[in-house]
VEXDREN-2710 file (C-alpha; in Angstrom, 1 decimal):
% VEXDREN-2710
k/r/px/py/pz
1/MET/65.5/-48.8/-101.5
2/GLY/63.8/-45.8/-99.8
3/LEU/61.9/-44.8/-103.0
4/PRO/58.2/-44.1/-103.2
5/CYS/55.8/-46.9/-104.2
6/GLY/56.0/-47.7/-107.9
7/VAL/59.4/-46.0/-108.5
8/PHE/62.3/-48.2/-109.4
9/SER/66.0/-47.5/-110.4
10/ASN/67.4/-49.4/-113.4
11/GLN/71.0/-48.1/-112.9
12/TYR/73.2/-48.3/-109.9
13/GLY/74.2/-44.6/-110.3
14/LYS/70.6/-43.6/-110.0
15/ASP/70.0/-45.8/-107.0
16/ILE/72.7/-44.2/-105.0
17/ALA/72.1/-40.6/-106.0
18/VAL/71.0/-38.1/-103.4
19/ILE/68.2/-36.7/-105.6
20/ARG/66.6/-39.7/-107.3
21/THR/63.1/-38.8/-108.5
22/ARG/61.5/-36.0/-110.4
23/GLN/59.4/-35.0/-107.4
24/GLN/62.6/-34.6/-105.3
25/TRP/64.2/-32.4/-108.0
26/MET/61.0/-30.2/-108.1
27/MET/61.1/-29.9/-104.3
28/LEU/64.8/-29.0/-104.3
29/ALA/64.1/-26.3/-107.0
30/GLY/61.2/-25.0/-104.9
31/LEU/63.5/-24.9/-101.8
32/PHE/66.1/-22.8/-103.8
33/VAL/63.4/-20.4/-104.9
34/VAL/62.3/-20.0/-101.2
35/LEU/65.9/-19.5/-100.0
36/CYS/66.5/-16.8/-102.7
37/ALA/63.2/-15.0/-101.9
38/LEU/63.6/-15.2/-98.1
39/PRO/65.3/-11.8/-97.6
40/PHE/62.5/-10.1/-99.5
41/ILE/59.6/-11.6/-97.5
42/PRO/58.3/-8.8/-95.2
43/LEU/57.8/-11.2/-92.3
44/ILE/61.3/-12.6/-92.5
45/LYS/63.2/-9.5/-93.7
46/GLY/63.7/-8.2/-90.1
47/GLY/65.1/-11.5/-89.0
48/ILE/67.6/-12.0/-91.8
49/TYR/70.5/-11.5/-89.3
50/PHE/69.1/-14.5/-87.3
51/VAL/69.0/-16.6/-90.5
52/SER/72.5/-15.7/-91.6
53/ALA/73.9/-16.4/-88.1
54/LEU/72.1/-19.7/-88.1
55/CYS/73.6/-20.6/-91.4
56/ILE/77.1/-19.9/-90.1
57/THR/76.3/-22.1/-87.1
58/ILE/75.2/-24.9/-89.4
59/ILE/78.5/-24.8/-91.2
60/ALA/80.4/-25.1/-87.9
61/VAL/78.3/-27.9/-86.6
62/GLN/78.6/-29.8/-89.9
63/GLY/82.3/-29.8/-89.2
64/LEU/81.7/-31.1/-85.7
65/ASN/79.5/-33.8/-87.1
66/ILE/82.3/-35.0/-89.3
67/ILE/84.6/-35.4/-86.3
68/THR/82.1/-36.7/-83.8
69/GLY/79.1/-38.0/-85.8
70/TYR/81.0/-39.7/-88.6
71/CYS/84.3/-40.6/-86.9
72/GLY/83.2/-40.9/-83.3
73/LEU/85.8/-38.5/-81.9
74/ILE/84.5/-36.3/-79.1
75/SER/85.5/-32.6/-79.5
76/LEU/84.7/-30.0/-76.9
77/GLY/86.7/-27.2/-78.3
78/HIS/85.1/-26.6/-81.7
79/ALA/84.4/-22.9/-81.0
80/ALA/88.2/-22.4/-80.5
81/PHE/88.8/-23.7/-84.0
82/MET/86.3/-21.2/-85.3
83/ALA/88.3/-18.5/-83.5
84/VAL/91.5/-19.7/-85.3
85/GLY/89.7/-19.2/-88.7
86/ALA/88.1/-15.9/-87.7
87/TYR/91.4/-14.4/-86.4
88/THR/93.4/-15.8/-89.3
89/SER/91.0/-14.2/-91.8
90/GLY/90.8/-11.0/-89.9
91/ILE/94.6/-10.6/-89.6
92/LEU/95.3/-11.5/-93.3
93/ALA/92.6/-9.0/-94.4
94/LYS/93.7/-6.2/-92.0
95/GLN/97.5/-6.6/-91.9
96/LEU/98.2/-7.9/-95.4
97/GLY/95.2/-6.5/-97.2
98/LEU/94.2/-9.8/-98.8
99/PRO/90.7/-10.0/-100.2
100/PHE/88.0/-11.9/-98.3
101/TRP/87.8/-14.6/-101.1
102/ILE/91.5/-15.5/-100.4
103/CYS/91.2/-15.2/-96.6
104/LEU/88.2/-17.6/-96.5
105/PRO/90.0/-20.8/-97.7
106/LEU/93.2/-19.8/-95.8
107/ALA/91.2/-19.5/-92.6
108/GLY/89.8/-23.0/-93.2
109/ILE/93.3/-24.4/-93.8
110/SER/94.8/-22.7/-90.8
111/ALA/92.0/-24.0/-88.5
112/GLY/92.4/-27.5/-90.0
113/ALA/96.2/-27.4/-89.3
114/VAL/95.6/-26.4/-85.7
115/GLY/92.9/-29.2/-85.5
116/ILE/95.5/-31.7/-86.6
117/ILE/97.8/-30.7/-83.7
118/PHE/95.0/-31.1/-81.1
119/GLY/93.7/-34.2/-82.9
120/LEU/97.0/-36.1/-82.5
121/PRO/96.0/-37.5/-79.0
122/SER/93.0/-39.2/-80.7
123/VAL/95.4/-41.8/-81.9
124/ARG/96.3/-42.9/-78.4
125/VAL/93.2/-41.9/-76.3
126/LYS/89.5/-42.0/-76.8
127/GLY/86.2/-41.2/-75.0
128/PHE/86.5/-39.1/-71.8
129/TYR/90.3/-38.6/-72.2
130/LEU/89.9/-37.3/-75.8
131/ALA/87.2/-34.9/-74.7
132/LEU/89.6/-33.5/-72.1
133/SER/92.4/-33.1/-74.7
134/THR/90.0/-31.2/-77.1
135/LEU/88.8/-29.2/-74.1
136/ALA/92.4/-28.1/-73.6
137/ALA/92.3/-26.6/-77.1
138/GLN/89.6/-24.2/-76.0
139/PHE/91.7/-22.8/-73.2
140/ILE/95.1/-22.9/-75.0
141/ILE/93.8/-21.1/-78.2
142/THR/92.0/-18.5/-76.1
143/TYR/95.1/-17.9/-74.0
144/ILE/97.2/-17.4/-77.2
145/ILE/94.7/-14.9/-78.6
146/TYR/94.6/-13.0/-75.3
147/THR/98.3/-12.8/-74.4
148/PRO/101.2/-14.0/-76.7
149/ALA/99.4/-12.9/-79.9
150/SER/97.7/-9.8/-78.5
151/THR/99.7/-7.4/-80.7
152/LEU/98.0/-9.0/-83.8
153/THR/94.6/-10.0/-82.3
154/GLY/94.0/-7.1/-80.0
155/GLY/93.8/-9.3/-76.9
156/ILE/90.7/-8.5/-74.9
157/ILE/89.8/-5.6/-77.3
158/ALA/87.6/-6.5/-80.3
159/MET/89.6/-6.6/-83.5
160/PRO/88.0/-4.8/-86.5
161/VAL/87.8/-6.8/-89.7
162/PRO/87.6/-5.2/-93.2
163/LEU/84.4/-5.6/-95.2
164/ALA/84.3/-8.2/-98.0
165/ARG/84.6/-6.8/-101.5
166/LEU/84.1/-8.1/-105.0
167/GLY/85.7/-5.6/-107.4
168/ASN/84.0/-2.3/-106.6
169/ILE/81.1/-4.0/-104.8
170/VAL/81.3/-3.7/-101.0
171/PHE/79.2/-6.2/-99.0
172/ASN/77.9/-4.2/-96.1
173/THR/74.2/-5.0/-95.9
174/GLU/72.3/-7.9/-94.3
175/THR/70.8/-9.0/-97.7
176/GLU/74.1/-8.9/-99.5
177/TRP/75.8/-11.0/-96.8
178/TYR/72.8/-13.4/-96.9
179/PHE/73.6/-14.2/-100.5
180/ILE/77.2/-15.0/-99.6
181/ILE/76.5/-17.1/-96.4
182/MET/73.5/-19.1/-97.7
183/PRO/75.2/-20.5/-100.8
184/MET/78.3/-21.3/-98.7
185/THR/76.0/-23.2/-96.3
186/VAL/74.3/-25.2/-99.1
187/LEU/77.7/-26.0/-100.6
188/MET/79.3/-27.1/-97.3
189/THR/76.3/-29.2/-96.4
190/PHE/76.4/-30.8/-99.9
191/PHE/80.0/-31.7/-99.4
192/ALA/79.3/-33.1/-95.8
193/LYS/76.4/-35.2/-97.2
194/ASN/78.5/-36.6/-100.0
195/LEU/81.5/-37.3/-97.7
196/ALA/79.5/-39.9/-95.9
197/ARG/78.9/-41.7/-99.2
198/THR/82.6/-41.8/-100.2
199/ASN/85.2/-44.4/-99.3
200/THR/86.6/-42.0/-96.7
201/GLY/83.2/-41.5/-95.1
202/ARG/82.7/-45.2/-94.9
203/VAL/86.1/-45.6/-93.2
204/PHE/85.1/-42.8/-90.7
205/VAL/82.0/-44.8/-89.8
206/ALA/84.0/-48.0/-89.4
207/VAL/86.4/-46.2/-87.1
208/ARG/83.5/-44.8/-85.1
209/ASP/81.8/-48.2/-84.8
210/ASN/84.9/-50.3/-83.9
211/ASP/88.3/-48.8/-84.5
212/LEU/90.1/-52.0/-83.5
213/ALA/88.2/-54.0/-86.1
214/ALA/88.8/-51.4/-88.7
215/GLU/92.6/-51.4/-87.9
216/VAL/92.7/-55.2/-88.2
217/MET/91.1/-55.0/-91.6
218/GLY/94.0/-52.8/-92.8
219/THR/92.7/-49.3/-92.1
220/ASN/95.3/-46.7/-91.2
221/ILE/93.6/-45.4/-88.1
222/PHE/96.1/-42.6/-87.5
223/ARG/95.5/-41.2/-91.0
224/TYR/91.7/-41.2/-90.9
225/LYS/91.4/-39.8/-87.4
226/ILE/93.7/-36.9/-88.3
227/LEU/91.9/-36.4/-91.6
228/ALA/88.6/-36.2/-89.7
229/PHE/90.0/-33.5/-87.4
230/PHE/91.4/-31.6/-90.4
231/ILE/88.1/-31.6/-92.4
232/GLY/86.0/-30.9/-89.3
233/CYS/88.2/-28.0/-88.2
234/PHE/88.4/-26.7/-91.8
235/TYR/84.6/-26.3/-91.6
236/ALA/85.0/-24.4/-88.3
237/GLY/87.6/-22.1/-89.9
238/ILE/85.3/-21.3/-92.8
239/ALA/82.4/-20.6/-90.3
240/GLY/84.8/-18.4/-88.3
241/SER/85.9/-16.4/-91.3
242/LEU/82.3/-15.8/-92.4
243/TRP/81.4/-14.7/-88.9
244/ALA/84.4/-12.3/-88.7
245/HIS/83.7/-10.4/-91.9
246/TYR/80.0/-10.5/-91.4
247/GLN/80.2/-8.9/-87.9
248/GLY/83.0/-6.5/-88.9
249/ALA/84.8/-7.1/-85.6
250/ILE/85.6/-10.2/-83.6
251/SER/86.4/-10.9/-79.9
252/VAL/87.3/-14.0/-78.0
253/ASP/83.9/-13.7/-76.3
254/ASP/82.4/-14.8/-79.7
255/PHE/84.1/-18.3/-79.3
256/THR/83.6/-19.4/-75.7
257/LEU/83.4/-22.9/-74.2
258/ARG/79.7/-22.3/-73.9
259/ASN/79.5/-22.1/-77.7
260/SER/81.4/-25.4/-78.0
261/ILE/79.0/-27.1/-75.6
262/TRP/76.0/-25.7/-77.5
263/TYR/77.4/-27.1/-80.8
264/VAL/77.6/-30.6/-79.2
265/GLY/74.0/-30.1/-78.0
266/MET/72.9/-29.2/-81.5
267/LEU/74.5/-32.4/-82.7
268/ILE/72.7/-34.5/-80.1
269/VAL/69.3/-32.9/-80.8
270/GLY/69.6/-33.1/-84.5
271/GLY/71.1/-36.6/-84.7
272/MET/74.8/-37.5/-84.9
273/GLY/76.1/-38.7/-88.3
274/SER/73.4/-36.9/-90.3
275/ALA/74.0/-33.8/-92.4
276/VAL/70.2/-33.1/-92.4
277/GLY/70.2/-33.7/-88.6
278/VAL/72.7/-30.8/-88.2
279/ILE/70.3/-28.4/-89.9
280/PHE/67.4/-29.6/-87.7
281/GLY/69.4/-29.5/-84.5
282/ALA/71.0/-26.0/-85.1
283/THR/67.6/-24.6/-86.1
284/PHE/65.8/-26.1/-83.2
285/ILE/68.3/-24.9/-80.6
286/ARG/68.7/-21.4/-82.1
287/ILE/64.9/-20.9/-82.2
288/LEU/64.7/-22.2/-78.6
289/GLU/67.4/-19.8/-77.5
290/LEU/65.5/-16.9/-79.2
291/ILE/62.2/-17.8/-77.6
292/THR/63.8/-18.2/-74.1
293/ASN/65.6/-14.8/-74.5
294/ILE/62.2/-13.2/-75.2
295/ALA/60.4/-15.1/-72.5
296/ALA/63.0/-14.4/-69.7
297/PRO/62.0/-10.7/-69.1
298/VAL/58.3/-11.7/-69.1
299/ILE/58.9/-14.4/-66.5
300/ALA/61.1/-12.1/-64.5
301/HIS/58.4/-9.4/-64.5
302/ALA/55.8/-12.0/-63.4
303/ILE/58.0/-13.5/-60.7
304/PRO/60.0/-10.6/-59.3
305/LEU/61.4/-12.6/-56.4
306/ILE/63.6/-14.7/-58.7
307/SER/63.9/-12.2/-61.6
308/PHE/67.7/-12.1/-61.6
309/GLN/68.1/-15.9/-61.5
310/ILE/65.5/-16.5/-64.2
311/GLY/66.8/-13.7/-66.5
312/ALA/70.4/-14.9/-66.3
313/SER/69.8/-18.7/-66.5
314/LEU/66.6/-19.5/-68.3
315/THR/68.3/-20.2/-71.6
316/GLN/70.8/-22.6/-70.0
317/ILE/68.2/-24.3/-67.9
318/VAL/65.9/-25.0/-70.9
319/PHE/68.9/-26.1/-73.0
320/GLY/69.9/-28.6/-70.4
321/LEU/66.4/-29.9/-70.0
322/VAL/66.0/-30.3/-73.8
323/LEU/69.3/-32.3/-73.9
324/ILE/68.1/-34.6/-71.1
325/VAL/64.8/-35.2/-72.9
326/PHE/66.5/-36.1/-76.2
327/LEU/69.1/-38.3/-74.6
328/VAL/66.4/-40.3/-72.7
329/LEU/63.6/-40.3/-75.2
330/GLU/65.2/-39.9/-78.7
331/PRO/69.0/-40.3/-78.6
332/ARG/69.0/-40.6/-82.4
333/GLY/67.8/-37.0/-82.6
334/LEU/65.3/-35.3/-84.9
335/ALA/66.9/-36.9/-88.0
336/HIS/65.6/-40.3/-86.9
337/GLY/62.0/-38.9/-86.8
338/TRP/62.6/-37.3/-90.2
339/GLU/63.6/-40.7/-91.6
340/ILE/60.5/-42.4/-90.1
341/PHE/58.3/-39.7/-91.7
342/LYS/59.9/-40.1/-95.1
343/SER/59.5/-43.9/-95.0
344/SER/55.8/-43.5/-94.0
345/TYR/54.9/-41.2/-96.9
346/ARG/57.0/-43.0/-99.4
347/LEU/55.3/-46.3/-98.7
348/TRP/51.8/-44.8/-98.6
349/PRO/49.2/-46.2/-99.3
350/PHE/50.8/-49.7/-99.1
351/SER/52.4/-49.4/-95.7
352/TYR/52.4/-53.1/-95.2
END
C-alpha cells in the first residue's frame, strides 16, 4: 500500500517500514549529504543561524504535535515548557557546572515533569477548558521565573549560559552548533514518526478520535493523556536546552505567549498528526516571518502615513491571514498536499 507501481512487499516487516524501497533509501542518503554540506554552501552559509533556529523550532513543535496532533489535547503554553527546559539546563550548567550533554536530557525530564502537573486537568476537562488550563501554565511559569526564582534565573535580566563542550572542544561557532542541532532534529523527528506507529501512538489517536470509546475498550485514559503531556513537554525541554546553550543567554522574552500561539499555527499549517507536516509548517511560517520582516520597512517607506502600524504589525497580520486561509481551504495542512503528491507520482503512469 502506497508503494510505486510494480513494487511489492513479501514480508510484513518491509510493508510497515518507513523506508521501503531502494529509491527511498537513495533519496534519504542524498538528503543527509545535503544536510551535511549545507553550512559550506556559500548561498546558505550566511543564513545558518536561521536554519539552526528553525531546527530547534521543529523539535518544539514535534512535541506539541504529540500532545495536540496525536492525542487531541489542546496546549497553549508550549513555549513555557521550553522555558522550563532552558532555565533548568542553564542553571545546572552555571550553578553546578554540569556538562551540556547531561543538562540536555535533564532539561527534557524537568519540562516533562512540569508538563505532567499542568496536564492533570486533561483527565477531567477538554477542548476550550483544557486550552485555558494550559494557557495558565504560560503565565504561572513566567511568573515563577520572574519573581520567586529570580535569584537563580536572574528575573527580568538575561541569564548567561555556559558554552557546550566535548572534552577540550568548545562549541562556539554557527557551524559547530549546526552539527549538534541538526542531528538532534533528525533524531527527535525519527522518534516522533515512529511513535505514531507503536501501540502507544495508536492509543493516542484513539483517545483523540473518541476518548469515551477508547475508555470503554479498556484504555487507561488518565495514563495515556499524562504520557502524551510528558513526551510532548520533554521535546519542548530539549528544544529549550538547545536554544539556551546556542544563544549563550536566555530571557523570559524568548518564551512568550506569542511563541506558543505561533507553534499552534505551525501545526495547523503543516497538518496535525503528521511528523513531516511539522517540518513543512515550521519552515513555511519561519520563512513567511523572515519575508514579512524584510518587507515591513519597504512598505513603511512606500506608505509613510501608516508606517508605524505596518512596521509593528505586518508579521502578525500576515500570520493571521495565513491561518484563516488554511483553516478554510486546507484544514489538513501542507502534509495532506504532500500525501496527494506522493500518491500521484507513485501511481504514475497507471493513475487509474
